[in-house]
C-alpha positions, 0 to 999 in steps of 0.5 A: 500500500502506498502511504501517500495521502490524497486530500480531497477539497472543494475544487475537484481533484487531479488525474494523478490523485485518481490513479494514486487512490485507484491503483496504488492504495493512497489514503484519502482525507477530507480537507477542513474546507470540504468539511465546512462546505459539506456542513453548510450545504447540508443546512440548506437541504435541512431547511428545504426539507422542513418546508411544505413545498416539494423539492426534487430529490429532497422531498419527492420521488425520483426520475419518472416518479418525481411528481410524488411528494414524500412525507417526512416519515418516509424520507429515510426509507425513500433514500434507502430504497433508491439505493437498494432498488438501483443496485441492480447490476448484472454480469462479471465483477468490475475490476478493483481499481475501477471501483476505487476510482468510482468511489473516490470520484463520487467523494470528490463531488460530494466534498464540493459542497454542492450535493447537500450530503452530511460530512459524516457520510463523506467521511464514511466514504473515505473510511471505506476507501482507506480500509481497502473495502471494495464494493462488488460492482457488476459490468452492466447497469449504467446507461451513462446518464443520471450518473453511472447509476447501478455501479454507484448504487452498489457502492452506496449499498456498501456504505449502508452495510448491505450487499457484498464487498471485497476485503483487503485480503481479496475475499468477498464477504457481506459488506456489514461484516467488513465494515464492522471488522474495520470499525466503520459504522454504516450510514443511515441516509437522510434527505437527498443523500441516497440520490447524491451518492448515485448521480455522477459520471464517476465510473466512466471518468475514472476509466478515462483517467486510467486509460489516458495514463496507460495510453501515454506509456503505450504511445511512447512505446509505439514510437520506440517499436516503430523506430526499431522496425524502421531500423530492422527494415533498413529504412531511412530516418530522413523522414523524421527530420524536424523541418519536415514536421514543422511544415505540418505543425500538428504537435503530436506528429512532431513529438513522435518524430522526435522520439523516433529520431532519438531512438535511431541516433547512431544507427548503422542500419538506417539509410540502406535503400539502395543496397538490395533493390531500388527503394525510393521511399519506405512503406506508409506503415514505416514512413507515416508512423509519426503522422499516425502516432502523432494524431493519436497523441493529439487525441489523447491531449484533447481527451485529457482536457475533457477529463480535466474539466470533469475532474474539476466538476461537481456532478449531481442533480439537483445541486445546492448553489451558494445562494441557497437554491437547490436546482435541477440540472442535466450535468450528469449526462455523460456525453462529453466523457463518452465521446472522448472514450470512443475517440480513444478507442478509434485511435488505439485501434489505428495504432494497433493496426499500423503496428501489425502492418510493420510486424507483417512486413518484418516477417515477409521475405519479399518485403523485409529486405533480406531478413529470413522468412518469418524471422525463422532460424531454419525456415521450413523446419522452423515457423519463426514468428508466423503465428505471433503475427496471427495473434497480433492480427486477431487482436487488431481485428477485435480492436476494430470492432471495439472502435465502433462508438458506443456514444452513437447509441441511445436507449430510452429509460425511466418511462421516457423521462430519461429519453436520451442517454450517453452510453459512456460506461459502455464506451469506457468498458470497451476502451479498457479492453482496447487498451489491454489489447493494444499493449499486446499488439505493441509487445508483438511488434517489439518482439519481432523488431528486436529479433530482426535487429539482432539478426541484422547485427549478426550480419555486421550492421550495428544497431543504434545504442538505444535499440541495443538497450531495448534488446538487452532489457527485453531479453533480461525481462524473459523474452528470448532472442533468435534461435530454433522454434520454442514454446512462444507464448511465454516470450510474448507474455514477457514482452507484454508485461515489459511493455505495459509496465513501462519497461521499454520506455525506461530501457531506452531513456538513459540513452535517448534522454526523456521521451515524450 
């Protein structure tokens, strides 16, 4: 467990704090300002609850049932009921890091002072996170509008001491038992509090933040693998010259070209176009790598801007305003987040596709400029990396299916009260699969490109120092080099783990300096 502490204030949080809490077990504390804001907004809700006039979420039903005024003696039951009835998820359990991000981001909104939740409820949310208790949340149950309703409801159910949760030891137990074992008192919800715990984009936002962190590593890794493939194919690095990218000034393109150029510095393999057969230009998958990788980088930057705005937001309905009004709104709609989640799935699919095209080129003796078929030791007796490319191609094909936008769909719910939804949770779930697949695809290209570079080195051509560092680190990580056929899956798994842990970037940066 990371002993770093994240302090939750009234003005949102950062992507770094989300990752620290979700993935690294950082502790969570409420700031004094947040506690004051919580208390102040609760006074407003209590005052409205005492009035005879109905106020949505405070003294009425919800959604299509909002027209019913609820008497004082039934309001606690109303808040319990909304949590219990909305905890209707189905399917496989969602990953622990996603649930922790979901809870933390809901706490972020609650702490803003715009929800009317009591300080003790917010403190219980922090206590559950700090105890390492993770509610059981299921794959299906959110349409990405009126919040990630079922996922958040399962979290709220745990706060009430109901339902199931996973303890810090990984064992799933009744939530009430886990709370008692860690000295956490279940909350008894009052007016508006059940609704406030359910009404946010927290699940899709948490998954967006973590995807951005993973994709940053994968895009830098893909710049490195593209450079290694260019080198192994005896391509030219002249296309990476800064002056060429300055005349088409997309920021990401220039960054990717610079990364590749630094990896290739000092290479004895580049620029051999005329050695075997006339080759005026390299293939698009080699020559246009900065343009494709760079466009993806620019998309990541846009998605990070959207995530930053959402991290600074207070998403609830209704909201408590500083002047004492409690107003209904539509800020819970997930469209802004859903769109960029889908956009990221598209660029991830395209990055995977161009990686696979370079791998195939490395393996094809008719296009690899002198490399052995399939990079095999004794082609015919050995199949080399033939089926590694099949696996990569299967992953790319799935990536293309995952790139179909979820946010282009909408399905009405709540008796047509909620008649247009974002499907942002679905966009986030498929993006997680896409990011997972992309790491594998980049790993296969890395495995093929390093083998090809080693085969070139055996011919007397000297790879770039950064390439040599990448090869050495990958071999040390358990992915073996050229030789007769062997059980290949463990090598590919080692390459995958190496890439997704940031090992490739860490291996070359001592040579290249920090890469973007």
